[in-house]
C-alpha positions in Angstrom: 5.8 86.9 222.9 9.2 85.2 222.8 10.9 88.4 223.8 8.5 88.8 226.7 9.4 85.2 227.8 13.1 86.1 227.5 12.7 89.2 229.6 10.9 87.1 232.3 13.8 84.6 232.2 16.5 87.2 232.5 14.6 88.9 235.4 14.9 85.7 237.4 18.7 85.5 237.1 19.3 86.6 240.8 17.0 83.8 241.9 18.9 81.2 239.9 22.2 82.5 241.2 21.0 82.3 244.8 19.7 78.8 244.1 23.0 77.6 242.8 24.8 79.0 246.0 22.2 77.4 248.3 22.5 74.1 246.4 26.3 74.1 246.7 26.1 74.6 250.5 23.5 71.9 250.8 25.5 69.3 249.0 28.9 70.1 250.7 30.6 72.6 248.5 30.8 75.3 251.2 34.1 77.0 250.3 33.4 78.3 246.8 32.1 81.8 247.7 34.3 84.5 246.0 36.2 86.5 248.6 38.9 89.2 248.3 42.5 88.2 248.5 44.7 91.3 249.2 47.5 89.7 247.2 45.6 88.6 244.0 42.1 89.9 244.2 38.9 87.9 244.2 39.4 84.2 244.6 37.3 81.2 245.9 37.4 81.1 249.7 38.9 77.6 249.6 42.0 78.9 247.7 42.4 81.7 250.2 42.3 79.3 253.1 44.8 77.0 251.5 47.2 79.8 250.8 47.4 80.6 254.5 48.5 77.0 255.2 45.2 75.8 256.6 42.9 73.0 255.4 39.3 73.9 254.6 37.0 71.7 256.7 33.3 71.1 256.2 30.9 70.0 258.8 27.7 69.9 256.7 24.8 70.5 259.0 22.5 71.9 256.2 22.3 68.5 254.4 21.2 66.9 257.7 18.6 69.7 258.1 17.1 69.1 254.7 17.0 65.4 255.1 15.3 65.7 258.5 12.5 67.9 257.1 12.0 65.7 254.0 11.9 62.7 256.3 9.3 64.4 258.6 7.1 65.1 255.5 7.3 61.5 254.3 6.5 60.1 257.7 3.4 62.4 258.0 2.3 61.6 254.4 2.4 57.8 255.2 0.5 58.3 258.5 -2.2 60.5 256.8 -2.4 58.2 253.7 -1.8 61.3 251.6 -1.1 59.4 248.4 -3.3 56.8 246.8 -2.1 53.2 246.3 -4.5 52.5 243.5 -2.3 51.2 240.6 -4.5 53.2 238.1 -4.1 56.5 240.0 -2.0 59.5 239.0 -0.1 59.1 242.2 1.1 55.6 241.4 1.7 56.3 237.7 3.9 59.2 238.5 5.5 57.8 241.7 4.3 61.0 243.4 5.6 60.2 246.9 9.1 60.1 245.5 8.6 63.0 243.1 7.2 65.2 245.8 10.0 64.3 248.2 12.5 65.5 245.7 10.5 68.6 245.0 10.3 69.4 248.7 14.1 69.1 248.8 14.2 71.7 246.0 11.6 73.8 247.9 13.8 73.9 251.0 16.9 74.7 249.1 15.6 77.3 246.6 12.1 78.3 247.8 10.7 77.1 244.5 8.2 74.3 243.9 7.2 74.0 240.2 5.5 71.1 238.5 4.0 70.6 235.0 0.8 68.5 234.6 -0.1 67.3 231.2 -2.1 64.6 229.5 -0.2 62.8 226.8 1.2 59.4 225.6 4.5 58.4 227.0 6.5 55.1 227.1 4.7 54.5 230.4 1.3 54.8 228.7 -1.4 57.4 228.0 -2.7 59.5 230.9 -1.9 62.4 233.2 1.8 63.0 233.8 3.4 65.1 236.4 7.0 66.5 236.0 9.2 68.4 238.4 10.5 71.6 236.7 13.9 73.0 237.5 13.9 76.7 238.2 16.9 76.9 235.8 14.4 76.1 233.0 11.4 78.1 234.2 10.2 81.6 233.6 7.2 83.6 234.8 6.1 87.2 234.9 6.7 88.9 238.3 3.8 88.1 240.5 3.0 88.7 244.2 -0.1 86.6 244.9 0.9 83.3 246.6 -1.9 81.7 244.7 -0.5 82.8 241.4 -3.7 84.6 240.3 -1.7 87.4 238.8 0.3 85.2 236.5 -0.2 86.2 232.9 2.9 84.7 231.3 4.5 81.4 232.2 6.6 78.7 230.5 9.7 76.6 230.4 12.7 75.6 228.3 12.7 72.1 226.9 15.6 70.0 225.7 14.1 67.5 223.2 15.5 64.8 221.0 14.9 64.9 217.3 12.3 62.1 217.3 10.4 64.0 220.0 10.4 67.2 218.0 9.1 65.3 215.0 6.3 63.6 217.0 5.2 66.9 218.7 5.4 69.3 215.7 5.6 67.2 212.5 1.9 66.4 212.5 2.6 63.5 210.2 3.5 65.8 207.4 6.7 65.1 205.3 6.8 68.8 204.4 6.6 69.9 208.0 9.3 67.4 209.1 11.6 68.6 206.3 11.0 72.2 207.4 11.8 71.2 211.0 15.0 69.5 209.8 16.2 72.7 208.0 15.2 74.8 211.0 17.1 72.9 213.6 20.1 72.3 211.3 20.5 76.1 211.1 23.5 77.9 212.6 23.8 78.3 216.4 20.8 80.2 217.7 22.8 82.3 220.1 22.9 85.0 217.4 19.3 85.6 218.2 20.2 87.2 221.5 18.6 90.6 221.8 20.8 93.6 222.4 21.1 95.3 225.9 19.5 98.4 224.4 16.5 96.6 223.1 15.8 94.8 226.4 16.6 97.9 228.5 18.8 95.8 230.8 22.2 94.2 230.9 22.3 90.6 229.9 23.7 88.2 232.6 26.3 85.5 231.8 23.7 82.8 231.4 21.5 84.6 228.9 22.4 82.4 226.0 21.2 79.3 227.9 17.7 80.5 227.0 18.4 79.7 223.4 20.8 76.8 223.5 20.7 73.3 224.9 23.0 70.3 225.3 24.9 69.3 222.1 22.7 66.2 221.6 19.5 68.0 222.3 17.3 70.6 220.6 16.0 73.7 222.4 12.3 74.3 222.3 10.6 77.0 224.3 7.0 76.6 225.7 5.2 79.9 226.4 1.7 80.3 227.9 0.1 83.7 227.8 -3.3 84.9 229.2 -4.7 87.0 226.5 -8.0 88.4 225.1 -9.8 87.0 222.1 -12.5 89.0 220.5 -15.9 87.3 220.0 -19.4 88.3 219.0 -22.4 87.4 221.2 -26.0 88.4 220.3 -24.8 91.1 218.1 -22.4 92.5 220.7 -18.6 92.4 220.7 -17.2 90.7 223.8 -13.6 90.0 224.9 -12.9 86.4 226.1 -9.8 85.8 228.2 -8.0 82.5 227.4 -4.7 80.8 228.1 -2.8 80.3 224.8 0.2 78.1 224.3 2.9 78.8 221.8 6.0 76.6 221.0 9.0 78.4 219.6 12.3 77.4 218.0 15.3 79.4 219.3 15.2 81.7 216.3 11.6 82.7 217.0 9.9 80.4 214.5 6.5 79.4 215.8 6.2 75.6 215.9 2.7 75.3 217.2 -0.1 77.3 218.8 -3.3 76.4 220.6 -5.7 77.4 223.3 -5.6 75.5 226.6 -7.0 72.0 226.0 -7.5 71.3 229.6 -10.8 71.2 231.5 -9.5 73.7 234.0 -8.8 76.1 231.1 -5.5 77.2 232.4 -1.8 76.6 231.9 -0.3 73.2 232.9 2.0 74.6 235.6 1.6 74.6 239.4 3.9 77.1 241.1 4.8 78.0 244.6 7.5 80.5 245.5 8.2 80.8 249.2 7.5 83.1 251.0 6.8 85.6 248.2 6.8 88.7 250.4 6.5 91.6 247.9 7.3 89.1 245.2 10.6 88.1 246.9 11.8 84.5 247.4 13.8 83.5 250.5 14.4 79.8 251.0 14.7 77.9 254.2 18.4 77.1 253.6 19.2 80.8 253.2 18.5 81.4 256.9 21.3 79.1 258.1 24.1 79.6 255.6 25.8 82.2 257.8 25.8 79.8 260.8 27.1 77.1 258.6 30.0 79.3 257.5 30.8 80.3 261.1 30.9 76.6 262.1 33.2 75.8 259.2 35.6 78.6 260.1 35.7 77.6 263.8 36.4 73.9 262.8 39.3 75.2 260.7 40.5 77.3 263.6 40.4 74.4 266.0 42.1 72.2 263.5 44.9 74.8 263.1 45.3 75.1 266.8 45.6 71.3 267.3 48.0 71.0 264.4 50.3 73.7 265.6 50.2 72.9 269.3 52.8 70.7 271.1 51.7 67.1 271.6 54.1 65.2 273.8 57.2 67.1 272.7 60.3 66.0 274.7 62.7 68.6 276.0 66.0 66.8 276.5 68.9 68.9 277.8 72.0 68.3 275.8 74.2 68.1 279.0 72.1 65.1 280.0 73.0 63.2 276.8 75.2 60.2 278.0 78.1 59.3 275.7 77.1 56.5 273.2 73.5 57.8 273.0 72.0 60.0 270.3 68.8 62.0 270.3 67.3 59.4 268.0 68.1 56.7 270.6 66.5 58.8 273.3 63.4 59.3 271.1 62.8 55.6 270.5 63.5 54.7 274.1 61.1 57.4 275.4 58.1 55.7 273.7 58.9 52.3 275.2 57.2 51.3 278.4 60.2 49.3 279.7 62.9 51.6 278.5 65.9 52.7 280.6 67.3 56.1 279.7 70.6 56.9 281.4 71.1 60.6 282.4 73.7 62.5 284.4 73.2 63.3 288.1 73.1 67.1 287.9 71.4 69.5 285.6 67.8 69.9 284.3 65.9 66.6 283.8 64.2 65.8 280.5 60.5 66.8 280.4 57.6 66.3 278.1 55.5 69.2 276.9 51.9 69.0 275.9 49.8 72.0 275.0 47.0 73.1 277.4 43.5 73.8 276.2 44.4 77.0 274.4 41.4 76.6 272.1 38.8 76.4 274.9 37.3 79.7 273.9 37.0 78.4 270.3 35.3 75.2 271.5 32.8 77.3 273.5 32.1 79.4 270.5 31.6 76.4 268.3 29.1 74.9 270.7 27.3 78.3 270.7 27.1 78.3 266.9 25.8 74.8 266.8 23.0 75.7 269.2 22.3 78.8 267.1 22.1 76.7 264.0 19.5 74.5 265.6 17.5 77.5 267.1 17.4 79.4 263.8 16.5 76.4 261.7 14.0 75.1 264.3 15.2 71.5 263.8 16.6 70.6 267.2 17.2 67.5 269.2 13.6 66.5 269.6 12.8 66.6 265.9 16.1 64.7 265.1 15.4 62.1 267.8 18.6 62.9 269.7 19.4 63.2 273.4 16.0 61.8 274.4 16.0 60.8 278.1 14.6 57.3 278.8 12.6 58.9 281.6 10.7 60.9 279.0 7.2 59.5 278.7 5.4 59.0 275.4 2.9 61.8 276.0 5.7 64.2 277.0 7.8 63.3 274.0 4.8 63.7 271.6 4.1 67.1 273.1 7.7 68.1 272.6 7.7 66.8 269.1 4.5 68.8 268.2 6.2 71.9 269.7 9.4 71.3 267.7 7.4 70.7 264.5 5.6 74.0 264.9 8.7 75.9 263.6 8.6 74.1 260.2 4.8 73.8 260.1 4.5 76.9 257.8 6.9 75.4 255.3 5.3 72.0 255.3 1.8 73.3 255.1 2.7 75.6 252.3 4.1 72.6 250.4 1.0 70.6 251.2 -1.2 73.4 249.8 0.9 73.3 246.7 0.5 69.5 246.2 -3.3 69.9 246.8 -3.5 72.5 244.0 -1.4 70.2 241.8 -3.7 67.3 242.4 -6.8 69.4 241.7 -5.3 70.5 238.4 -4.3 66.9 237.6 -7.9 65.8 238.2 -9.1 68.3 235.5 -6.3 67.7 233.0 
């Protein structure tokens, strides 16, 4: 069972790698893609730009885009009273408006929304608790149904403190606690990595993260499997399908095992991968990364043009230099409004040179890319509240806002469906 979980985790490595790239772009690190340098080979794009004498510039439109969509969701949630304000409710106990806003941010960036709903005692009290789960710590079998009805194996990686391990798996037994101490004091569990031949696939660089955790934490692996249990009814043998949970130490030691204790009889996870076409995940941010890269490159180009163009350069003929004056004197006098600069009668006069708009084409292309960014993302001036004419009436503006919101309606409604399924599971936990 642990090997099956490991296979599922390894199979999601491309999704985790894409998520890391999308996250870098969202939070401003937009020059770290590896590109080919003819002189040295693959290097981060930032280093290649710097070697050419230019300065990498970032105009982060993706972050603005993400914040706009999250803000639109929170505004609609308040208007629709989507969350309860009852102090005893699951919503208030878990600060769900804030928790869901952060999860929506993850959903926009990676296309993954994952929460774990359990009933247990915590420092905040006993009851139903909801946690956001990072895709980096999550695994599931490949599924294609957006509702997740074809999920048969699911789970996550935990990083627990020693007291938490004792409370969860010690069962108040000194013998069990001593066994747990010996188990987690054992050598590094990375030796438990299966071979490439056994798995039938090449192990990615992050394979050992499945078995290891932070130095001050202990790795525990939670695996849920939908499996058959044989039972007898009225003299006949019947097969019952149940969700079973197993907790493992990194070396494969089974720490605990039980059938689903929840009223809903399923696993505690609520999962939405978007859009899940043929099992594939393509996030909202993925659509605009190419436009963001083009905008950054144009900004660097314009910056280079401006830095290398003449800006008020003075051409002073040497035959006009009057005895007793130096070019340094002329330079200081040229900038003074009341200066008198003596020159000879004949010959070329001094002249000042300023570059013309040699980057006009680049400016036009930048403007085009900015418009393409808005068109592709669907988050334009109306949704952002920009460039709204005072002459625009309230009815017309609301109509324009509804039209602008249509582009992101699918994303927001998918997330609302996810939170509704989460709330339904929480009510039966």
